[in-house]
TIBA-654730 format. One record per residue (C-alpha): residue in three letters; chain; x, y, z. Coordinates in steps of 0.2 Angstrom, whole numbers, always signed. Layout:
N
<ALA,A,<X,Y,Z>>
...
***
This chain:
538
<UNK,A,<+537,+589,+559>>
<UNK,A,<+531,+607,+554>>
<UNK,A,<+532,+603,+535>>
<UNK,A,<+521,+587,+538>>
<UNK,A,<+509,+596,+548>>
<UNK,A,<+507,+609,+534>>
<UNK,A,<+505,+596,+521>>
<UNK,A,<+491,+588,+532>>
<UNK,A,<+482,+605,+534>>
<UNK,A,<+484,+609,+516>>
<UNK,A,<+476,+592,+512>>
<UNK,A,<+462,+594,+525>>
<UNK,A,<+457,+611,+519>>
<UNK,A,<+451,+605,+502>>
<UNK,A,<+448,+587,+496>>
<UNK,A,<+450,+588,+477>>
<UNK,A,<+450,+573,+465>>
<UNK,A,<+465,+571,+454>>
<UNK,A,<+452,+565,+441>>
<UNK,A,<+434,+560,+439>>
<UNK,A,<+429,+545,+428>>
<UNK,A,<+411,+545,+421>>
<UNK,A,<+405,+528,+417>>
<UNK,A,<+388,+533,+413>>
<UNK,A,<+381,+517,+421>>
<UNK,A,<+373,+512,+437>>
<UNK,A,<+386,+505,+449>>
<UNK,A,<+381,+494,+464>>
<UNK,A,<+398,+485,+466>>
<UNK,A,<+413,+491,+475>>
<UNK,A,<+430,+498,+469>>
<UNK,A,<+446,+487,+470>>
<UNK,A,<+465,+492,+468>>
<UNK,A,<+475,+478,+460>>
<UNK,A,<+490,+476,+449>>
<UNK,A,<+481,+468,+434>>
<UNK,A,<+495,+469,+421>>
<UNK,A,<+510,+465,+431>>
<UNK,A,<+519,+482,+429>>
<UNK,A,<+521,+484,+448>>
<UNK,A,<+508,+498,+448>>
<UNK,A,<+490,+495,+453>>
<UNK,A,<+475,+499,+442>>
<UNK,A,<+457,+503,+448>>
<UNK,A,<+444,+490,+444>>
<UNK,A,<+426,+493,+443>>
<UNK,A,<+410,+485,+436>>
<UNK,A,<+393,+492,+431>>
<UNK,A,<+377,+489,+424>>
<UNK,A,<+374,+494,+405>>
<UNK,A,<+374,+512,+398>>
<UNK,A,<+360,+509,+386>>
<UNK,A,<+341,+513,+388>>
<UNK,A,<+339,+497,+397>>
<UNK,A,<+354,+495,+409>>
<UNK,A,<+349,+478,+413>>
<UNK,A,<+354,+471,+396>>
<UNK,A,<+372,+473,+398>>
<UNK,A,<+387,+474,+410>>
<UNK,A,<+404,+483,+409>>
<UNK,A,<+421,+479,+417>>
<UNK,A,<+433,+494,+419>>
<UNK,A,<+452,+493,+422>>
<UNK,A,<+457,+511,+424>>
<UNK,A,<+475,+518,+425>>
<UNK,A,<+481,+529,+439>>
<UNK,A,<+480,+544,+426>>
<UNK,A,<+462,+541,+423>>
<UNK,A,<+464,+533,+406>>
<UNK,A,<+457,+516,+401>>
<UNK,A,<+470,+502,+402>>
<UNK,A,<+473,+493,+385>>
<UNK,A,<+459,+481,+380>>
<UNK,A,<+447,+489,+393>>
<UNK,A,<+433,+492,+396>>
<UNK,A,<+424,+476,+391>>
<UNK,A,<+406,+476,+387>>
<UNK,A,<+396,+460,+392>>
<UNK,A,<+379,+455,+384>>
<UNK,A,<+374,+443,+398>>
<UNK,A,<+366,+455,+410>>
<UNK,A,<+372,+468,+422>>
<UNK,A,<+386,+466,+435>>
<UNK,A,<+381,+470,+452>>
<UNK,A,<+395,+460,+460>>
<UNK,A,<+413,+465,+465>>
<UNK,A,<+426,+455,+455>>
<UNK,A,<+441,+445,+461>>
<UNK,A,<+458,+448,+455>>
<UNK,A,<+472,+434,+457>>
<UNK,A,<+483,+422,+447>>
<UNK,A,<+471,+407,+444>>
<UNK,A,<+481,+397,+433>>
<UNK,A,<+499,+399,+439>>
<UNK,A,<+506,+408,+424>>
<UNK,A,<+512,+423,+434>>
<UNK,A,<+499,+434,+427>>
<UNK,A,<+483,+439,+436>>
<UNK,A,<+465,+436,+430>>
<UNK,A,<+449,+445,+433>>
<UNK,A,<+434,+435,+438>>
<UNK,A,<+416,+441,+440>>
<UNK,A,<+398,+436,+438>>
<UNK,A,<+384,+445,+428>>
<UNK,A,<+366,+441,+430>>
<UNK,A,<+367,+427,+417>>
<UNK,A,<+386,+422,+416>>
<UNK,A,<+402,+419,+424>>
<UNK,A,<+417,+427,+416>>
<UNK,A,<+436,+426,+418>>
<UNK,A,<+448,+438,+408>>
<UNK,A,<+466,+440,+405>>
<UNK,A,<+475,+457,+409>>
<UNK,A,<+472,+462,+391>>
<UNK,A,<+453,+461,+392>>
<UNK,A,<+452,+444,+382>>
<UNK,A,<+443,+429,+389>>
<UNK,A,<+453,+415,+397>>
<UNK,A,<+452,+398,+389>>
<UNK,A,<+436,+389,+395>>
<UNK,A,<+426,+405,+398>>
<UNK,A,<+412,+412,+399>>
<UNK,A,<+401,+399,+408>>
<UNK,A,<+382,+400,+409>>
<UNK,A,<+380,+402,+427>>
<UNK,A,<+373,+419,+433>>
<UNK,A,<+375,+428,+450>>
<UNK,A,<+369,+443,+459>>
<UNK,A,<+382,+442,+473>>
<UNK,A,<+401,+444,+474>>
<UNK,A,<+413,+429,+472>>
<UNK,A,<+429,+425,+482>>
<UNK,A,<+445,+417,+478>>
<UNK,A,<+457,+405,+488>>
<UNK,A,<+466,+389,+487>>
<UNK,A,<+452,+377,+493>>
<UNK,A,<+459,+361,+487>>
<UNK,A,<+477,+364,+492>>
<UNK,A,<+484,+362,+474>>
<UNK,A,<+494,+378,+475>>
<UNK,A,<+482,+388,+464>>
<UNK,A,<+467,+398,+470>>
<UNK,A,<+449,+393,+464>>
<UNK,A,<+435,+405,+461>>
<UNK,A,<+421,+402,+474>>
<UNK,A,<+405,+407,+465>>
<UNK,A,<+387,+410,+473>>
<UNK,A,<+377,+406,+458>>
<UNK,A,<+359,+412,+456>>
<UNK,A,<+353,+394,+454>>
<UNK,A,<+355,+391,+472>>
<UNK,A,<+372,+383,+471>>
<UNK,A,<+390,+387,+476>>
<UNK,A,<+403,+382,+463>>
<UNK,A,<+422,+381,+464>>
<UNK,A,<+430,+384,+447>>
<UNK,A,<+448,+381,+442>>
<UNK,A,<+456,+394,+431>>
<UNK,A,<+451,+384,+415>>
<UNK,A,<+432,+384,+420>>
<UNK,A,<+432,+366,+426>>
<UNK,A,<+422,+362,+442>>
<UNK,A,<+431,+355,+457>>
<UNK,A,<+425,+337,+463>>
<UNK,A,<+410,+338,+476>>
<UNK,A,<+404,+354,+468>>
<UNK,A,<+392,+362,+466>>
<UNK,A,<+385,+363,+484>>
<UNK,A,<+366,+366,+484>>
<UNK,A,<+360,+379,+497>>
<UNK,A,<+343,+377,+504>>
<UNK,A,<+330,+391,+504>>
<UNK,A,<+335,+401,+489>>
<UNK,A,<+351,+411,+485>>
<UNK,A,<+368,+409,+493>>
<UNK,A,<+376,+426,+498>>
<UNK,A,<+393,+431,+495>>
<UNK,A,<+406,+419,+503>>
<UNK,A,<+420,+422,+514>>
<UNK,A,<+436,+411,+516>>
<UNK,A,<+446,+406,+531>>
<UNK,A,<+453,+392,+541>>
<UNK,A,<+439,+393,+555>>
<UNK,A,<+443,+375,+562>>
<UNK,A,<+462,+376,+563>>
<UNK,A,<+465,+361,+551>>
<UNK,A,<+477,+372,+540>>
<UNK,A,<+464,+372,+526>>
<UNK,A,<+452,+386,+520>>
<UNK,A,<+433,+383,+523>>
<UNK,A,<+419,+392,+514>>
<UNK,A,<+407,+402,+524>>
<UNK,A,<+391,+408,+517>>
<UNK,A,<+373,+413,+522>>
<UNK,A,<+356,+413,+515>>
<UNK,A,<+354,+429,+506>>
<UNK,A,<+336,+429,+501>>
<UNK,A,<+319,+422,+507>>
<UNK,A,<+303,+428,+516>>
<UNK,A,<+309,+441,+528>>
<UNK,A,<+299,+434,+543>>
<UNK,A,<+304,+427,+560>>
<UNK,A,<+311,+410,+557>>
<UNK,A,<+327,+399,+556>>
<UNK,A,<+340,+405,+543>>
<UNK,A,<+356,+396,+541>>
<UNK,A,<+375,+402,+541>>
<UNK,A,<+384,+388,+533>>
<UNK,A,<+403,+383,+533>>
<UNK,A,<+409,+369,+522>>
<UNK,A,<+425,+359,+520>>
<UNK,A,<+429,+361,+502>>
<UNK,A,<+438,+344,+500>>
<UNK,A,<+422,+334,+501>>
<UNK,A,<+408,+348,+503>>
<UNK,A,<+404,+342,+520>>
<UNK,A,<+398,+354,+533>>
<UNK,A,<+411,+360,+546>>
<UNK,A,<+406,+352,+563>>
<UNK,A,<+394,+363,+572>>
<UNK,A,<+387,+370,+556>>
<UNK,A,<+375,+376,+549>>
<UNK,A,<+371,+389,+563>>
<UNK,A,<+353,+395,+564>>
<UNK,A,<+352,+414,+565>>
<UNK,A,<+337,+426,+568>>
<UNK,A,<+335,+430,+549>>
<UNK,A,<+342,+431,+532>>
<UNK,A,<+360,+437,+529>>
<UNK,A,<+361,+451,+516>>
<UNK,A,<+379,+456,+519>>
<UNK,A,<+395,+447,+518>>
<UNK,A,<+402,+438,+533>>
<UNK,A,<+419,+444,+540>>
<UNK,A,<+432,+433,+547>>
<UNK,A,<+445,+438,+561>>
<UNK,A,<+453,+432,+576>>
<UNK,A,<+444,+445,+587>>
<UNK,A,<+449,+440,+604>>
<UNK,A,<+467,+435,+600>>
<UNK,A,<+465,+417,+605>>
<UNK,A,<+473,+410,+589>>
<UNK,A,<+456,+405,+582>>
<UNK,A,<+446,+414,+569>>
<UNK,A,<+428,+420,+572>>
<UNK,A,<+414,+424,+560>>
<UNK,A,<+406,+441,+561>>
<UNK,A,<+389,+442,+552>>
<UNK,A,<+373,+451,+552>>
<UNK,A,<+355,+444,+551>>
<UNK,A,<+338,+452,+551>>
<UNK,A,<+319,+448,+551>>
<UNK,A,<+304,+459,+552>>
<UNK,A,<+303,+459,+571>>
<UNK,A,<+320,+465,+577>>
<UNK,A,<+328,+475,+562>>
<UNK,A,<+345,+467,+564>>
<UNK,A,<+356,+457,+575>>
<UNK,A,<+375,+456,+574>>
<UNK,A,<+383,+439,+578>>
<UNK,A,<+400,+433,+582>>
<UNK,A,<+401,+414,+579>>
<UNK,A,<+416,+403,+585>>
<UNK,A,<+424,+390,+573>>
<UNK,A,<+414,+376,+581>>
<UNK,A,<+397,+385,+577>>
<UNK,A,<+394,+391,+595>>
<UNK,A,<+389,+409,+597>>
<UNK,A,<+402,+419,+606>>
<UNK,A,<+399,+425,+624>>
<UNK,A,<+391,+443,+623>>
<UNK,A,<+383,+440,+606>>
<UNK,A,<+372,+444,+597>>
<UNK,A,<+370,+462,+598>>
<UNK,A,<+357,+474,+591>>
<UNK,A,<+364,+484,+576>>
<UNK,A,<+348,+492,+568>>
<UNK,A,<+348,+493,+549>>
<UNK,A,<+365,+486,+547>>
<UNK,A,<+359,+472,+535>>
<UNK,A,<+367,+480,+519>>
<UNK,A,<+383,+485,+527>>
<UNK,A,<+396,+471,+528>>
<UNK,A,<+407,+472,+544>>
<UNK,A,<+425,+479,+543>>
<UNK,A,<+438,+474,+556>>
<UNK,A,<+452,+484,+564>>
<UNK,A,<+461,+488,+580>>
<UNK,A,<+451,+505,+582>>
<UNK,A,<+454,+506,+601>>
<UNK,A,<+472,+500,+605>>
<UNK,A,<+468,+501,+624>>
<UNK,A,<+453,+489,+622>>
<UNK,A,<+457,+470,+622>>
<UNK,A,<+455,+462,+604>>
<UNK,A,<+450,+469,+588>>
<UNK,A,<+434,+480,+585>>
<UNK,A,<+420,+478,+572>>
<UNK,A,<+413,+493,+562>>
<UNK,A,<+396,+492,+554>>
<UNK,A,<+384,+505,+547>>
<UNK,A,<+365,+505,+550>>
<UNK,A,<+349,+515,+549>>
<UNK,A,<+340,+523,+535>>
<UNK,A,<+338,+508,+524>>
<UNK,A,<+324,+500,+534>>
<UNK,A,<+305,+504,+535>>
<UNK,A,<+301,+513,+545>>
<UNK,A,<+317,+523,+543>>
<UNK,A,<+330,+524,+557>>
<UNK,A,<+343,+537,+561>>
<UNK,A,<+359,+533,+550>>
<UNK,A,<+373,+527,+562>>
<UNK,A,<+390,+519,+562>>
<UNK,A,<+392,+506,+576>>
<UNK,A,<+408,+501,+584>>
<UNK,A,<+408,+485,+594>>
<UNK,A,<+422,+477,+604>>
<UNK,A,<+427,+459,+602>>
<UNK,A,<+417,+454,+618>>
<UNK,A,<+401,+463,+611>>
<UNK,A,<+402,+479,+620>>
<UNK,A,<+395,+494,+610>>
<UNK,A,<+410,+506,+611>>
<UNK,A,<+402,+520,+601>>
<UNK,A,<+388,+525,+590>>
<UNK,A,<+392,+539,+578>>
<UNK,A,<+377,+548,+571>>
<UNK,A,<+378,+551,+552>>
<UNK,A,<+370,+564,+541>>
<UNK,A,<+351,+564,+542>>
<UNK,A,<+342,+555,+528>>
<UNK,A,<+356,+544,+523>>
<UNK,A,<+357,+525,+527>>
<UNK,A,<+372,+515,+526>>
<UNK,A,<+371,+502,+512>>
<UNK,A,<+390,+499,+509>>
<UNK,A,<+404,+492,+519>>
<UNK,A,<+415,+503,+529>>
<UNK,A,<+434,+504,+526>>
<UNK,A,<+447,+506,+540>>
<UNK,A,<+464,+515,+537>>
<UNK,A,<+474,+529,+543>>
<UNK,A,<+468,+543,+531>>
<UNK,A,<+474,+558,+539>>
<UNK,A,<+492,+554,+543>>
<UNK,A,<+490,+554,+562>>
<UNK,A,<+496,+535,+564>>
<UNK,A,<+479,+530,+571>>
<UNK,A,<+464,+522,+562>>
<UNK,A,<+449,+531,+554>>
<UNK,A,<+433,+524,+547>>
<UNK,A,<+427,+528,+529>>
<UNK,A,<+409,+525,+524>>
<UNK,A,<+399,+528,+509>>
<UNK,A,<+381,+535,+512>>
<UNK,A,<+368,+542,+501>>
<UNK,A,<+376,+557,+491>>
<UNK,A,<+392,+557,+503>>
<UNK,A,<+407,+549,+509>>
<UNK,A,<+410,+551,+527>>
<UNK,A,<+426,+549,+538>>
<UNK,A,<+427,+548,+557>>
<UNK,A,<+439,+545,+571>>
<UNK,A,<+433,+530,+582>>
<UNK,A,<+429,+543,+595>>
<UNK,A,<+416,+550,+583>>
<UNK,A,<+424,+567,+577>>
<UNK,A,<+424,+569,+558>>
<UNK,A,<+440,+569,+549>>
<UNK,A,<+443,+586,+542>>
<UNK,A,<+438,+588,+524>>
<UNK,A,<+423,+576,+526>>
<UNK,A,<+410,+572,+522>>
<UNK,A,<+414,+573,+503>>
<UNK,A,<+399,+576,+492>>
<UNK,A,<+397,+562,+479>>
<UNK,A,<+380,+564,+471>>
<UNK,A,<+369,+549,+469>>
<UNK,A,<+354,+560,+464>>
<UNK,A,<+346,+553,+480>>
<UNK,A,<+348,+535,+474>>
<UNK,A,<+343,+523,+487>>
<UNK,A,<+348,+506,+478>>
<UNK,A,<+351,+490,+486>>
<UNK,A,<+370,+493,+489>>
<UNK,A,<+382,+507,+486>>
<UNK,A,<+401,+506,+481>>
<UNK,A,<+412,+505,+496>>
<UNK,A,<+428,+516,+494>>
<UNK,A,<+445,+509,+492>>
<UNK,A,<+462,+516,+499>>
<UNK,A,<+480,+511,+496>>
<UNK,A,<+496,+516,+488>>
<UNK,A,<+493,+509,+471>>
<UNK,A,<+508,+518,+463>>
<UNK,A,<+520,+513,+476>>
<UNK,A,<+526,+530,+481>>
<UNK,A,<+523,+528,+499>>
<UNK,A,<+508,+541,+499>>
<UNK,A,<+490,+538,+502>>
<UNK,A,<+478,+537,+487>>
<UNK,A,<+459,+535,+488>>
<UNK,A,<+445,+531,+476>>
<UNK,A,<+426,+534,+479>>
<UNK,A,<+411,+530,+467>>
<UNK,A,<+393,+535,+466>>
<UNK,A,<+379,+524,+462>>
<UNK,A,<+378,+532,+445>>
<UNK,A,<+396,+526,+441>>
<UNK,A,<+405,+542,+444>>
<UNK,A,<+423,+538,+450>>
<UNK,A,<+433,+550,+460>>
<UNK,A,<+452,+547,+462>>
<UNK,A,<+463,+556,+475>>
<UNK,A,<+481,+558,+477>>
<UNK,A,<+488,+565,+494>>
<UNK,A,<+504,+570,+502>>
<UNK,A,<+500,+559,+517>>
<UNK,A,<+511,+544,+521>>
<UNK,A,<+503,+527,+518>>
<UNK,A,<+507,+512,+530>>
<UNK,A,<+499,+496,+525>>
<UNK,A,<+500,+491,+543>>
<UNK,A,<+488,+505,+546>>
<UNK,A,<+476,+500,+533>>
<UNK,A,<+468,+484,+540>>
<UNK,A,<+452,+484,+530>>
<UNK,A,<+457,+495,+514>>
<UNK,A,<+442,+490,+503>>
<UNK,A,<+426,+480,+502>>
<UNK,A,<+428,+462,+508>>
<UNK,A,<+446,+467,+514>>
<UNK,A,<+456,+462,+498>>
<UNK,A,<+457,+459,+479>>
<UNK,A,<+452,+441,+482>>
<UNK,A,<+436,+446,+492>>
<UNK,A,<+441,+434,+506>>
<UNK,A,<+433,+445,+520>>
<UNK,A,<+447,+439,+531>>
<UNK,A,<+456,+451,+542>>
<UNK,A,<+475,+449,+540>>
<UNK,A,<+474,+439,+524>>
<UNK,A,<+490,+442,+514>>
<UNK,A,<+491,+451,+498>>
<UNK,A,<+488,+441,+482>>
<UNK,A,<+506,+436,+475>>
<UNK,A,<+514,+435,+458>>
<UNK,A,<+526,+420,+454>>
<UNK,A,<+543,+423,+448>>
<UNK,A,<+558,+412,+446>>
<UNK,A,<+569,+420,+459>>
<UNK,A,<+567,+439,+462>>
<UNK,A,<+578,+454,+466>>
<UNK,A,<+575,+472,+470>>
<UNK,A,<+591,+481,+469>>
<UNK,A,<+584,+498,+475>>
<UNK,A,<+582,+490,+492>>
<UNK,A,<+595,+477,+491>>
<UNK,A,<+584,+461,+491>>
<UNK,A,<+587,+445,+481>>
<UNK,A,<+579,+428,+484>>
<UNK,A,<+585,+412,+475>>
<UNK,A,<+580,+399,+469>>
<UNK,A,<+561,+398,+466>>
<UNK,A,<+555,+385,+466>>
<UNK,A,<+566,+377,+479>>
<UNK,A,<+568,+360,+487>>
<UNK,A,<+578,+360,+503>>
<UNK,A,<+583,+378,+505>>
<UNK,A,<+579,+396,+498>>
<UNK,A,<+592,+409,+501>>
<UNK,A,<+589,+427,+505>>
<UNK,A,<+601,+442,+503>>
<UNK,A,<+595,+458,+511>>
<UNK,A,<+603,+475,+512>>
<UNK,A,<+592,+490,+516>>
<UNK,A,<+593,+506,+525>>
<UNK,A,<+577,+503,+533>>
<UNK,A,<+574,+488,+544>>
<UNK,A,<+565,+474,+535>>
<UNK,A,<+553,+461,+542>>
<UNK,A,<+550,+444,+533>>
<UNK,A,<+533,+435,+535>>
<UNK,A,<+529,+418,+526>>
<UNK,A,<+511,+412,+525>>
<UNK,A,<+504,+396,+518>>
<UNK,A,<+491,+395,+504>>
<UNK,A,<+477,+396,+518>>
<UNK,A,<+484,+413,+523>>
<UNK,A,<+491,+406,+540>>
<UNK,A,<+508,+413,+546>>
<UNK,A,<+520,+399,+546>>
<UNK,A,<+537,+408,+548>>
<UNK,A,<+543,+425,+552>>
<UNK,A,<+560,+434,+554>>
<UNK,A,<+561,+451,+561>>
<UNK,A,<+574,+465,+557>>
<UNK,A,<+582,+454,+543>>
<UNK,A,<+598,+459,+535>>
<UNK,A,<+613,+451,+526>>
<UNK,A,<+612,+433,+520>>
<UNK,A,<+601,+419,+527>>
<UNK,A,<+591,+404,+522>>
<UNK,A,<+574,+396,+525>>
<UNK,A,<+573,+377,+525>>
<UNK,A,<+555,+376,+523>>
<UNK,A,<+551,+374,+541>>
<UNK,A,<+538,+382,+552>>
<UNK,A,<+543,+392,+568>>
<UNK,A,<+544,+376,+578>>
<UNK,A,<+556,+368,+566>>
<UNK,A,<+543,+356,+558>>
<UNK,A,<+545,+353,+540>>
<UNK,A,<+531,+361,+529>>
<UNK,A,<+523,+352,+515>>
<UNK,A,<+526,+357,+497>>
<UNK,A,<+516,+370,+489>>
<UNK,A,<+514,+389,+487>>
<UNK,A,<+520,+400,+501>>
<UNK,A,<+518,+419,+501>>
<UNK,A,<+533,+429,+506>>
<UNK,A,<+530,+446,+513>>
<UNK,A,<+545,+458,+515>>
<UNK,A,<+540,+474,+523>>
<UNK,A,<+548,+490,+530>>
<UNK,A,<+541,+507,+534>>
<UNK,A,<+542,+512,+516>>
<UNK,A,<+542,+496,+506>>
<UNK,A,<+532,+480,+505>>
<UNK,A,<+533,+466,+492>>
<UNK,A,<+523,+450,+492>>
<UNK,A,<+527,+436,+480>>
<UNK,A,<+524,+417,+478>>
<UNK,A,<+538,+405,+484>>
<UNK,A,<+536,+387,+478>>
<UNK,A,<+542,+373,+488>>
<UNK,A,<+544,+357,+478>>
***
């Protein structure tokens, strides 16, 4: 215990980056950790505007190794306008390798892990807001859900073809960045999206939810809010009733901002909306910040980005709408990025990281700052539309926490620590929760596909893959392992705790009902190990 305490104190005294990467370009998108090249070590993915005299002419995609060097084939320069959106990373075509999908002002782009275009790309559909990825047609492969600047939402297959019933036309101007979740309990993902632009005056502005199989609205939607929706909705089962809720901010010129919680049937949840002044550019983050309070909590930043300016603050709300805490942030700095929630000081409880102008701040839910913060990250007093959200994780798989911060001028700071990293204590580790930008609390990691798999170091083997009737697991590990299986909509269908020895899974759910064929995500997890992989049931 004493040595751990000393390592903690040593870390807290000075927060020093392992390296700093200078892109030399404006950056409004957020950072993402993902294993792009399949080497079991994650890279850091970033996108920027151009580096020339006119940064609006170009966009750049970076894939950075953990030693600060460029991954082979990267960065990639685009001549179709800047990239203000955060990319998604997943295996769109089922070949076992992940692709990077992103929109620039004048195009949609999908790249292989070596920086070359996938077949069928690019396409001439521009975007200002971030895409999402998920299996919305239940074919076992994720699609790219894309909020184009022509006022339509597209669903692209990995080869660039468009799903039937798409695009969906959105009234009143641009669709915002979408979220994906099964809000009506039918076992399928729905697309949730708000109106991102329009006259900021009192009126009726819509939050939409669509069934992707026929582009029809989910019953009860659209929901009319007080104003437009600038940030991304979040999705979570806040109250623990087994149903997902939508958390979203809307604003107009009369009330600054209102934070809503919407049920899956379109009804506003009891206790909502609540005032969250100036939170329009801070997408909500979700976590169990107060274990003694029923349900999950919502963290969102506010203030400073409105006129007249307000005090910069971090709001924490309970599932029922109670304002649990308001944390004052450094003066003169509004919050225009999404908070991140994780244990970043090794105390086995959650903290909140948030980027403000010229600094990254970190607080305990009670309001006390984490030692070593705020960390100065000069934006040269830039006050652009959005700022890059931090990313935290264990990208090298060594069991210790790593963090990455970025300034609005494209300066990326990467940190290695001696503090233990537990994925269960990182419920919202990056912007929009995960590398697929689902904005869904508890969404499983994006898998790779292997024909059976084994990990001798921890004594795990799984065969066959694909399977028809049964799949066989063999587990031998010094640490207790838990097994979780999710369907392609991210719904937990089976779990087995403290697994060891040989056992089989017959493709049934926890009530013994046979599950349909498709891709299932197997998560094997212990205190010091986690692996997620796609398991195919024929």
